[in-house]
PDB file of N, CA, C and O in Angstrom:
ATOM      1  N   UNK A   1     -11.976   0.493  60.326  1.00  0.00           N
ATOM      2  CA  UNK A   1     -11.662  -0.826  59.821  1.00  0.00           C
ATOM      3  C   UNK A   1     -11.104  -0.713  58.408  1.00  0.00           C
ATOM      4  O   UNK A   1     -11.556   0.103  57.605  1.00  0.00           O
ATOM      5  N   UNK A   2     -10.133  -1.533  58.133  1.00  0.00           N
ATOM      6  CA  UNK A   2      -9.517  -1.574  56.815  1.00  0.00           C
ATOM      7  C   UNK A   2      -9.713  -2.966  56.238  1.00  0.00           C
ATOM      8  O   UNK A   2      -9.481  -3.963  56.922  1.00  0.00           O
ATOM      9  N   UNK A   3     -10.136  -3.037  54.996  1.00  0.00           N
ATOM     10  CA  UNK A   3     -10.352  -4.302  54.310  1.00  0.00           C
ATOM     11  C   UNK A   3      -9.401  -4.388  53.126  1.00  0.00           C
ATOM     12  O   UNK A   3      -9.134  -3.390  52.457  1.00  0.00           O
ATOM     13  N   UNK A   4      -8.889  -5.601  52.870  1.00  0.00           N
ATOM     14  CA  UNK A   4      -7.941  -5.808  51.777  1.00  0.00           C
ATOM     15  C   UNK A   4      -8.317  -7.034  50.962  1.00  0.00           C
ATOM     16  O   UNK A   4      -8.829  -8.022  51.489  1.00  0.00           O
ATOM     17  N   UNK A   5      -8.048  -6.947  49.655  1.00  0.00           N
ATOM     18  CA  UNK A   5      -8.220  -8.075  48.745  1.00  0.00           C
ATOM     19  C   UNK A   5      -7.058  -8.041  47.754  1.00  0.00           C
ATOM     20  O   UNK A   5      -6.883  -7.063  47.026  1.00  0.00           O
ATOM     21  N   UNK A   6      -6.266  -9.112  47.730  1.00  0.00           N
ATOM     22  CA  UNK A   6      -5.138  -9.207  46.801  1.00  0.00           C
ATOM     23  C   UNK A   6      -5.621  -9.848  45.513  1.00  0.00           C
ATOM     24  O   UNK A   6      -6.100 -10.982  45.511  1.00  0.00           O
ATOM     25  N   UNK A   7      -5.488  -9.104  44.410  1.00  0.00           N
ATOM     26  CA  UNK A   7      -5.935  -9.584  43.109  1.00  0.00           C
ATOM     27  C   UNK A   7      -4.745  -9.722  42.164  1.00  0.00           C
ATOM     28  O   UNK A   7      -3.609  -9.417  42.529  1.00  0.00           O
ATOM     29  N   UNK A   8      -5.017 -10.184  40.951  1.00  0.00           N
ATOM     30  CA  UNK A   8      -3.982 -10.318  39.923  1.00  0.00           C
ATOM     31  C   UNK A   8      -3.406  -8.961  39.525  1.00  0.00           C
ATOM     32  O   UNK A   8      -2.253  -8.873  39.102  1.00  0.00           O
ATOM     33  N   UNK A   9      -4.205  -7.906  39.661  1.00  0.00           N
ATOM     34  CA  UNK A   9      -3.776  -6.588  39.201  1.00  0.00           C
ATOM     35  C   UNK A   9      -3.274  -5.676  40.321  1.00  0.00           C
ATOM     36  O   UNK A   9      -2.835  -4.556  40.062  1.00  0.00           O
ATOM     37  N   UNK A  10      -3.339  -6.150  41.550  1.00  0.00           N
ATOM     38  CA  UNK A  10      -2.886  -5.345  42.680  1.00  0.00           C
ATOM     39  C   UNK A  10      -3.746  -5.573  43.909  1.00  0.00           C
ATOM     40  O   UNK A  10      -4.682  -6.372  43.878  1.00  0.00           O
ATOM     41  N   UNK A  11      -3.439  -4.886  44.971  1.00  0.00           N
ATOM     42  CA  UNK A  11      -4.174  -5.040  46.218  1.00  0.00           C
ATOM     43  C   UNK A  11      -5.198  -3.920  46.365  1.00  0.00           C
ATOM     44  O   UNK A  11      -4.854  -2.739  46.400  1.00  0.00           O
ATOM     45  N   UNK A  12      -6.465  -4.321  46.450  1.00  0.00           N
ATOM     46  CA  UNK A  12      -7.542  -3.377  46.707  1.00  0.00           C
ATOM     47  C   UNK A  12      -7.644  -3.150  48.203  1.00  0.00           C
ATOM     48  O   UNK A  12      -7.412  -4.063  48.995  1.00  0.00           O
ATOM     49  N   UNK A  13      -7.988  -1.941  48.583  1.00  0.00           N
ATOM     50  CA  UNK A  13      -8.273  -1.650  49.987  1.00  0.00           C
ATOM     51  C   UNK A  13      -9.544  -0.820  50.078  1.00  0.00           C
ATOM     52  O   UNK A  13      -9.841   0.002  49.211  1.00  0.00           O
ATOM     53  N   UNK A  14     -10.278  -1.058  51.147  1.00  0.00           N
ATOM     54  CA  UNK A  14     -11.452  -0.258  51.487  1.00  0.00           C
ATOM     55  C   UNK A  14     -11.202   0.242  52.892  1.00  0.00           C
ATOM     56  O   UNK A  14     -10.964  -0.542  53.811  1.00  0.00           O
ATOM     57  N   UNK A  15     -11.256   1.544  53.052  1.00  0.00           N
ATOM     58  CA  UNK A  15     -10.928   2.137  54.348  1.00  0.00           C
ATOM     59  C   UNK A  15     -11.690   3.445  54.519  1.00  0.00           C
ATOM     60  O   UNK A  15     -12.195   3.998  53.542  1.00  0.00           O
ATOM     61  N   UNK A  16     -11.778   3.941  55.743  1.00  0.00           N
ATOM     62  CA  UNK A  16     -12.465   5.220  55.939  1.00  0.00           C
ATOM     63  C   UNK A  16     -11.823   6.314  55.090  1.00  0.00           C
ATOM     64  O   UNK A  16     -10.601   6.386  54.963  1.00  0.00           O
ATOM     65  N   UNK A  17     -12.662   7.155  54.517  1.00  0.00           N
ATOM     66  CA  UNK A  17     -12.188   8.275  53.696  1.00  0.00           C
ATOM     67  C   UNK A  17     -11.987   9.475  54.610  1.00  0.00           C
ATOM     68  O   UNK A  17     -12.956  10.060  55.095  1.00  0.00           O
ATOM     69  N   UNK A  18     -10.746   9.839  54.843  1.00  0.00           N
ATOM     70  CA  UNK A  18     -10.441  10.925  55.778  1.00  0.00           C
ATOM     71  C   UNK A  18     -10.888  12.297  55.269  1.00  0.00           C
ATOM     72  O   UNK A  18     -10.914  13.260  56.036  1.00  0.00           O
ATOM     73  N   UNK A  19     -11.238  12.395  53.989  1.00  0.00           N
ATOM     74  CA  UNK A  19     -11.681  13.685  53.450  1.00  0.00           C
ATOM     75  C   UNK A  19     -13.202  13.858  53.501  1.00  0.00           C
ATOM     76  O   UNK A  19     -13.707  14.973  53.370  1.00  0.00           O
ATOM     77  N   UNK A  20     -13.934  12.744  53.694  1.00  0.00           N
ATOM     78  CA  UNK A  20     -15.399  12.794  53.734  1.00  0.00           C
ATOM     79  C   UNK A  20     -15.886  11.959  54.913  1.00  0.00           C
ATOM     80  O   UNK A  20     -15.876  10.729  54.856  1.00  0.00           O
ATOM     81  N   UNK A  21     -16.303  12.617  55.959  1.00  0.00           N
ATOM     82  CA  UNK A  21     -16.739  11.942  57.177  1.00  0.00           C
ATOM     83  C   UNK A  21     -17.852  10.937  56.894  1.00  0.00           C
ATOM     84  O   UNK A  21     -18.855  11.267  56.262  1.00  0.00           O
ATOM     85  N   UNK A  22     -17.664   9.721  57.366  1.00  0.00           N
ATOM     86  CA  UNK A  22     -18.665   8.673  57.213  1.00  0.00           C
ATOM     87  C   UNK A  22     -18.591   7.918  55.900  1.00  0.00           C
ATOM     88  O   UNK A  22     -19.354   6.976  55.688  1.00  0.00           O
ATOM     89  N   UNK A  23     -17.689   8.314  55.017  1.00  0.00           N
ATOM     90  CA  UNK A  23     -17.561   7.653  53.714  1.00  0.00           C
ATOM     91  C   UNK A  23     -16.383   6.690  53.741  1.00  0.00           C
ATOM     92  O   UNK A  23     -15.530   6.749  54.626  1.00  0.00           O
ATOM     93  N   UNK A  24     -16.354   5.795  52.744  1.00  0.00           N
ATOM     94  CA  UNK A  24     -15.270   4.839  52.581  1.00  0.00           C
ATOM     95  C   UNK A  24     -14.648   5.031  51.217  1.00  0.00           C
ATOM     96  O   UNK A  24     -15.340   5.324  50.243  1.00  0.00           O
ATOM     97  N   UNK A  25     -13.329   4.864  51.151  1.00  0.00           N
ATOM     98  CA  UNK A  25     -12.662   4.993  49.855  1.00  0.00           C
ATOM     99  C   UNK A  25     -12.164   3.631  49.392  1.00  0.00           C
ATOM    100  O   UNK A  25     -11.728   2.794  50.183  1.00  0.00           O
ATOM    101  N   UNK A  26     -12.247   3.445  48.089  1.00  0.00           N
ATOM    102  CA  UNK A  26     -11.727   2.243  47.439  1.00  0.00           C
ATOM    103  C   UNK A  26     -10.436   2.629  46.749  1.00  0.00           C
ATOM    104  O   UNK A  26     -10.395   3.582  45.971  1.00  0.00           O
ATOM    105  N   UNK A  27      -9.378   1.881  47.039  1.00  0.00           N
ATOM    106  CA  UNK A  27      -8.066   2.153  46.442  1.00  0.00           C
ATOM    107  C   UNK A  27      -7.494   0.855  45.879  1.00  0.00           C
ATOM    108  O   UNK A  27      -7.892  -0.240  46.276  1.00  0.00           O
ATOM    109  N   UNK A  28      -6.559   0.999  44.954  1.00  0.00           N
ATOM    110  CA  UNK A  28      -5.756  -0.136  44.507  1.00  0.00           C
ATOM    111  C   UNK A  28      -4.300   0.316  44.543  1.00  0.00           C
ATOM    112  O   UNK A  28      -3.924   1.307  43.916  1.00  0.00           O
ATOM    113  N   UNK A  29      -3.504  -0.419  45.276  1.00  0.00           N
ATOM    114  CA  UNK A  29      -2.101  -0.053  45.429  1.00  0.00           C
ATOM    115  C   UNK A  29      -1.910   1.345  45.990  1.00  0.00           C
ATOM    116  O   UNK A  29      -0.926   2.011  45.668  1.00  0.00           O
ATOM    117  N   UNK A  30      -2.837   1.799  46.827  1.00  0.00           N
ATOM    118  CA  UNK A  30      -2.754   3.130  47.403  1.00  0.00           C
ATOM    119  C   UNK A  30      -3.321   4.228  46.519  1.00  0.00           C
ATOM    120  O   UNK A  30      -3.376   5.386  46.935  1.00  0.00           O
ATOM    121  N   UNK A  31      -3.743   3.888  45.305  1.00  0.00           N
ATOM    122  CA  UNK A  31      -4.309   4.860  44.367  1.00  0.00           C
ATOM    123  C   UNK A  31      -5.821   4.926  44.564  1.00  0.00           C
ATOM    124  O   UNK A  31      -6.509   3.915  44.425  1.00  0.00           O
ATOM    125  N   UNK A  32      -6.340   6.109  44.888  1.00  0.00           N
ATOM    126  CA  UNK A  32      -7.765   6.294  45.130  1.00  0.00           C
ATOM    127  C   UNK A  32      -8.569   6.074  43.857  1.00  0.00           C
ATOM    128  O   UNK A  32      -8.239   6.619  42.804  1.00  0.00           O
ATOM    129  N   UNK A  33      -9.636   5.265  43.960  1.00  0.00           N
ATOM    130  CA  UNK A  33     -10.517   5.033  42.823  1.00  0.00           C
ATOM    131  C   UNK A  33     -11.848   5.762  42.968  1.00  0.00           C
ATOM    132  O   UNK A  33     -12.315   6.407  42.030  1.00  0.00           O
ATOM    133  N   UNK A  34     -12.463   5.655  44.165  1.00  0.00           N
ATOM    134  CA  UNK A  34     -13.768   6.287  44.371  1.00  0.00           C
ATOM    135  C   UNK A  34     -14.101   6.269  45.855  1.00  0.00           C
ATOM    136  O   UNK A  34     -13.464   5.565  46.638  1.00  0.00           O
ATOM    137  N   UNK A  35     -15.113   7.056  46.234  1.00  0.00           N
ATOM    138  CA  UNK A  35     -15.621   7.056  47.603  1.00  0.00           C
ATOM    139  C   UNK A  35     -17.045   6.526  47.605  1.00  0.00           C
ATOM    140  O   UNK A  35     -17.791   6.713  46.644  1.00  0.00           O
ATOM    141  N   UNK A  36     -17.413   5.864  48.689  1.00  0.00           N
ATOM    142  CA  UNK A  36     -18.706   5.193  48.810  1.00  0.00           C
ATOM    143  C   UNK A  36     -19.334   5.469  50.163  1.00  0.00           C
ATOM    144  O   UNK A  36     -18.637   5.745  51.140  1.00  0.00           O
ATOM    145  N   UNK A  37     -20.662   5.393  50.213  1.00  0.00           N
ATOM    146  CA  UNK A  37     -21.365   5.567  51.480  1.00  0.00           C
ATOM    147  C   UNK A  37     -21.150   4.387  52.418  1.00  0.00           C
ATOM    148  O   UNK A  37     -21.167   4.550  53.638  1.00  0.00           O
ATOM    149  N   UNK A  38     -20.946   3.184  51.846  1.00  0.00           N
ATOM    150  CA  UNK A  38     -20.706   2.002  52.671  1.00  0.00           C
ATOM    151  C   UNK A  38     -19.527   1.210  52.111  1.00  0.00           C
ATOM    152  O   UNK A  38     -19.239   1.254  50.915  1.00  0.00           O
ATOM    153  N   UNK A  39     -18.860   0.493  52.995  1.00  0.00           N
ATOM    154  CA  UNK A  39     -17.775  -0.384  52.566  1.00  0.00           C
ATOM    155  C   UNK A  39     -18.319  -1.503  51.684  1.00  0.00           C
ATOM    156  O   UNK A  39     -17.642  -1.954  50.760  1.00  0.00           O
ATOM    157  N   UNK A  40     -19.534  -1.949  51.968  1.00  0.00           N
ATOM    158  CA  UNK A  40     -20.166  -3.010  51.179  1.00  0.00           C
ATOM    159  C   UNK A  40     -20.363  -2.582  49.725  1.00  0.00           C
ATOM    160  O   UNK A  40     -20.210  -3.395  48.813  1.00  0.00           O
ATOM    161  N   UNK A  41     -20.700  -1.320  49.506  1.00  0.00           N
ATOM    162  CA  UNK A  41     -20.875  -0.809  48.133  1.00  0.00           C
ATOM    163  C   UNK A  41     -19.561  -0.845  47.366  1.00  0.00           C
ATOM    164  O   UNK A  41     -19.536  -1.181  46.182  1.00  0.00           O
ATOM    165  N   UNK A  42     -18.478  -0.501  48.036  1.00  0.00           N
ATOM    166  CA  UNK A  42     -17.164  -0.551  47.395  1.00  0.00           C
ATOM    167  C   UNK A  42     -16.800  -1.988  47.038  1.00  0.00           C
ATOM    168  O   UNK A  42     -16.310  -2.255  45.941  1.00  0.00           O
ATOM    169  N   UNK A  43     -17.040  -2.909  47.965  1.00  0.00           N
ATOM    170  CA  UNK A  43     -16.741  -4.325  47.706  1.00  0.00           C
ATOM    171  C   UNK A  43     -17.589  -4.853  46.548  1.00  0.00           C
ATOM    172  O   UNK A  43     -17.115  -5.662  45.750  1.00  0.00           O
ATOM    173  N   UNK A  44     -18.833  -4.401  46.458  1.00  0.00           N
ATOM    174  CA  UNK A  44     -19.705  -4.846  45.362  1.00  0.00           C
ATOM    175  C   UNK A  44     -19.155  -4.397  44.013  1.00  0.00           C
ATOM    176  O   UNK A  44     -19.198  -5.156  43.045  1.00  0.00           O
ATOM    177  N   UNK A  45     -18.637  -3.163  43.938  1.00  0.00           N
ATOM    178  CA  UNK A  45     -18.058  -2.701  42.672  1.00  0.00           C
ATOM    179  C   UNK A  45     -16.832  -3.519  42.276  1.00  0.00           C
ATOM    180  O   UNK A  45     -16.609  -3.769  41.091  1.00  0.00           O
ATOM    181  N   UNK A  46     -16.037  -3.936  43.258  1.00  0.00           N
ATOM    182  CA  UNK A  46     -14.901  -4.823  42.950  1.00  0.00           C
ATOM    183  C   UNK A  46     -15.436  -6.145  42.408  1.00  0.00           C
ATOM    184  O   UNK A  46     -14.939  -6.647  41.399  1.00  0.00           O
ATOM    185  N   UNK A  47     -16.428  -6.703  43.057  1.00  0.00           N
ATOM    186  CA  UNK A  47     -17.027  -7.972  42.615  1.00  0.00           C
ATOM    187  C   UNK A  47     -17.590  -7.862  41.196  1.00  0.00           C
ATOM    188  O   UNK A  47     -17.454  -8.787  40.395  1.00  0.00           O
ATOM    189  N   UNK A  48     -18.214  -6.737  40.895  1.00  0.00           N
ATOM    190  CA  UNK A  48     -18.836  -6.534  39.579  1.00  0.00           C
ATOM    191  C   UNK A  48     -17.853  -6.047  38.516  1.00  0.00           C
ATOM    192  O   UNK A  48     -18.237  -5.838  37.365  1.00  0.00           O
ATOM    193  N   UNK A  49     -16.585  -5.864  38.898  1.00  0.00           N
ATOM    194  CA  UNK A  49     -15.581  -5.314  37.984  1.00  0.00           C
ATOM    195  C   UNK A  49     -16.036  -3.964  37.446  1.00  0.00           C
ATOM    196  O   UNK A  49     -15.983  -3.703  36.244  1.00  0.00           O
ATOM    197  N   UNK A  50     -16.482  -3.116  38.362  1.00  0.00           N
ATOM    198  CA  UNK A  50     -16.970  -1.780  38.012  1.00  0.00           C
ATOM    199  C   UNK A  50     -16.278  -0.733  38.879  1.00  0.00           C
ATOM    200  O   UNK A  50     -16.930   0.118  39.484  1.00  0.00           O
ATOM    201  N   UNK A  51     -14.953  -0.806  38.929  1.00  0.00           N
ATOM    202  CA  UNK A  51     -14.175   0.051  39.820  1.00  0.00           C
ATOM    203  C   UNK A  51     -13.624   1.300  39.146  1.00  0.00           C
ATOM    204  O   UNK A  51     -13.248   2.256  39.824  1.00  0.00           O
ATOM    205  N   UNK A  52     -13.574   1.300  37.822  1.00  0.00           N
ATOM    206  CA  UNK A  52     -12.918   2.384  37.106  1.00  0.00           C
ATOM    207  C   UNK A  52     -11.440   2.111  36.870  1.00  0.00           C
ATOM    208  O   UNK A  52     -10.758   2.921  36.242  1.00  0.00           O
ATOM    209  N   UNK A  53     -10.936   0.985  37.361  1.00  0.00           N
ATOM    210  CA  UNK A  53      -9.537   0.574  37.152  1.00  0.00           C
ATOM    211  C   UNK A  53      -9.534  -0.415  35.990  1.00  0.00           C
ATOM    212  O   UNK A  53      -9.915  -1.574  36.157  1.00  0.00           O
ATOM    213  N   UNK A  54      -9.110   0.037  34.823  1.00  0.00           N
ATOM    214  CA  UNK A  54      -9.227  -0.747  33.591  1.00  0.00           C
ATOM    215  C   UNK A  54      -8.630  -2.145  33.716  1.00  0.00           C
ATOM    216  O   UNK A  54      -9.250  -3.125  33.302  1.00  0.00           O
ATOM    217  N   UNK A  55      -7.436  -2.240  34.281  1.00  0.00           N
ATOM    218  CA  UNK A  55      -6.769  -3.542  34.378  1.00  0.00           C
ATOM    219  C   UNK A  55      -7.621  -4.560  35.129  1.00  0.00           C
ATOM    220  O   UNK A  55      -7.571  -5.752  34.825  1.00  0.00           O
ATOM    221  N   UNK A  56      -8.392  -4.109  36.092  1.00  0.00           N
ATOM    222  CA  UNK A  56      -9.270  -5.005  36.847  1.00  0.00           C
ATOM    223  C   UNK A  56     -10.610  -5.189  36.135  1.00  0.00           C
ATOM    224  O   UNK A  56     -11.083  -6.313  35.968  1.00  0.00           O
ATOM    225  N   UNK A  57     -11.201  -4.103  35.728  1.00  0.00           N
ATOM    226  CA  UNK A  57     -12.553  -4.153  35.176  1.00  0.00           C
ATOM    227  C   UNK A  57     -12.645  -4.987  33.903  1.00  0.00           C
ATOM    228  O   UNK A  57     -13.708  -5.531  33.604  1.00  0.00           O
ATOM    229  N   UNK A  58     -11.560  -5.097  33.154  1.00  0.00           N
ATOM    230  CA  UNK A  58     -11.594  -5.863  31.905  1.00  0.00           C
ATOM    231  C   UNK A  58     -11.496  -7.374  32.126  1.00  0.00           C
ATOM    232  O   UNK A  58     -11.813  -8.148  31.224  1.00  0.00           O
ATOM    233  N   UNK A  59     -11.060  -7.804  33.317  1.00  0.00           N
ATOM    234  CA  UNK A  59     -10.927  -9.232  33.601  1.00  0.00           C
ATOM    235  C   UNK A  59     -12.298  -9.886  33.698  1.00  0.00           C
ATOM    236  O   UNK A  59     -13.238  -9.303  34.237  1.00  0.00           O
ATOM    237  N   UNK A  60     -12.400 -11.095  33.175  1.00  0.00           N
ATOM    238  CA  UNK A  60     -13.675 -11.805  33.218  1.00  0.00           C
ATOM    239  C   UNK A  60     -13.635 -13.029  34.112  1.00  0.00           C
ATOM    240  O   UNK A  60     -14.630 -13.349  34.762  1.00  0.00           O
ATOM    241  N   UNK A  61     -12.521 -13.710  34.158  1.00  0.00           N
ATOM    242  CA  UNK A  61     -12.469 -14.979  34.886  1.00  0.00           C
ATOM    243  C   UNK A  61     -11.487 -14.911  36.050  1.00  0.00           C
ATOM    244  O   UNK A  61     -10.454 -15.580  36.043  1.00  0.00           O
ATOM    245  N   UNK A  62     -11.814 -14.109  37.032  1.00  0.00           N
ATOM    246  CA  UNK A  62     -10.945 -13.988  38.193  1.00  0.00           C
ATOM    247  C   UNK A  62     -11.727 -14.350  39.453  1.00  0.00           C
ATOM    248  O   UNK A  62     -12.944 -14.180  39.517  1.00  0.00           O
ATOM    249  N   UNK A  63     -11.015 -14.844  40.436  1.00  0.00           N
ATOM    250  CA  UNK A  63     -11.630 -15.181  41.704  1.00  0.00           C
ATOM    251  C   UNK A  63     -11.795 -13.899  42.512  1.00  0.00           C
ATOM    252  O   UNK A  63     -10.822 -13.206  42.812  1.00  0.00           O
ATOM    253  N   UNK A  64     -13.037 -13.599  42.857  1.00  0.00           N
ATOM    254  CA  UNK A  64     -13.360 -12.344  43.523  1.00  0.00           C
ATOM    255  C   UNK A  64     -14.253 -12.624  44.733  1.00  0.00           C
ATOM    256  O   UNK A  64     -15.189 -13.417  44.634  1.00  0.00           O
ATOM    257  N   UNK A  65     -13.981 -11.992  45.859  1.00  0.00           N
ATOM    258  CA  UNK A  65     -14.892 -12.141  46.996  1.00  0.00           C
ATOM    259  C   UNK A  65     -16.279 -11.613  46.623  1.00  0.00           C
ATOM    260  O   UNK A  65     -16.398 -10.527  46.056  1.00  0.00           O
ATOM    261  N   UNK A  66     -17.316 -12.373  46.935  1.00  0.00           N
ATOM    262  CA  UNK A  66     -18.666 -11.945  46.558  1.00  0.00           C
ATOM    263  C   UNK A  66     -19.237 -10.913  47.524  1.00  0.00           C
ATOM    264  O   UNK A  66     -20.215 -10.241  47.199  1.00  0.00           O
ATOM    265  N   UNK A  67     -18.642 -10.778  48.701  1.00  0.00           N
ATOM    266  CA  UNK A  67     -19.078  -9.727  49.615  1.00  0.00           C
ATOM    267  C   UNK A  67     -17.938  -9.347  50.558  1.00  0.00           C
ATOM    268  O   UNK A  67     -16.888  -9.991  50.568  1.00  0.00           O
ATOM    269  N   UNK A  68     -18.150  -8.324  51.327  1.00  0.00           N
ATOM    270  CA  UNK A  68     -17.117  -7.769  52.194  1.00  0.00           C
ATOM    271  C   UNK A  68     -16.640  -8.774  53.239  1.00  0.00           C
ATOM    272  O   UNK A  68     -15.499  -8.695  53.695  1.00  0.00           O
ATOM    273  N   UNK A  69     -17.486  -9.702  53.617  1.00  0.00           N
ATOM    274  CA  UNK A  69     -17.127 -10.717  54.606  1.00  0.00           C
ATOM    275  C   UNK A  69     -15.982 -11.611  54.170  1.00  0.00           C
ATOM    276  O   UNK A  69     -15.363 -12.272  55.005  1.00  0.00           O
ATOM    277  N   UNK A  70     -15.691 -11.643  52.885  1.00  0.00           N
ATOM    278  CA  UNK A  70     -14.611 -12.476  52.362  1.00  0.00           C
ATOM    279  C   UNK A  70     -13.301 -11.696  52.167  1.00  0.00           C
ATOM    280  O   UNK A  70     -12.300 -12.262  51.730  1.00  0.00           O
ATOM    281  N   UNK A  71     -13.313 -10.416  52.488  1.00  0.00           N
ATOM    282  CA  UNK A  71     -12.110  -9.601  52.397  1.00  0.00           C
ATOM    283  C   UNK A  71     -11.285  -9.800  53.660  1.00  0.00           C
ATOM    284  O   UNK A  71     -11.822 -10.166  54.705  1.00  0.00           O
ATOM    285  N   UNK A  72      -9.979  -9.561  53.566  1.00  0.00           N
ATOM    286  CA  UNK A  72      -9.110  -9.622  54.737  1.00  0.00           C
ATOM    287  C   UNK A  72      -9.307  -8.356  55.556  1.00  0.00           C
ATOM    288  O   UNK A  72      -9.294  -7.247  55.021  1.00  0.00           O
ATOM    289  N   UNK A  73      -9.488  -8.531  56.847  1.00  0.00           N
ATOM    290  CA  UNK A  73      -9.738  -7.407  57.749  1.00  0.00           C
ATOM    291  C   UNK A  73      -8.481  -7.073  58.526  1.00  0.00           C
ATOM    292  O   UNK A  73      -7.803  -7.960  59.044  1.00  0.00           O
ATOM    293  N   UNK A  74      -8.178  -5.794  58.604  1.00  0.00           N
ATOM    294  CA  UNK A  74      -7.006  -5.356  59.369  1.00  0.00           C
ATOM    295  C   UNK A  74      -7.454  -4.406  60.453  1.00  0.00           C
ATOM    296  O   UNK A  74      -6.628  -3.911  61.220  1.00  0.00           O
TER     297      UNK A  74
END
């Protein structure tokens, strides 16, 4: 399953990490940010602005899905 969220700074994606079986990777615009044990953990870091992507993490007043259920599913 692939999840997408379009933000002011780019499109985040959460998808299976092909380099680590059972893990999920968080990317923005195709750029890898981190790998997670669950897709929900990756979505939580986006919600908390704790992704390691400065342009996103510095924003304070942006509309963000509060959980993975609000992401677009592909």
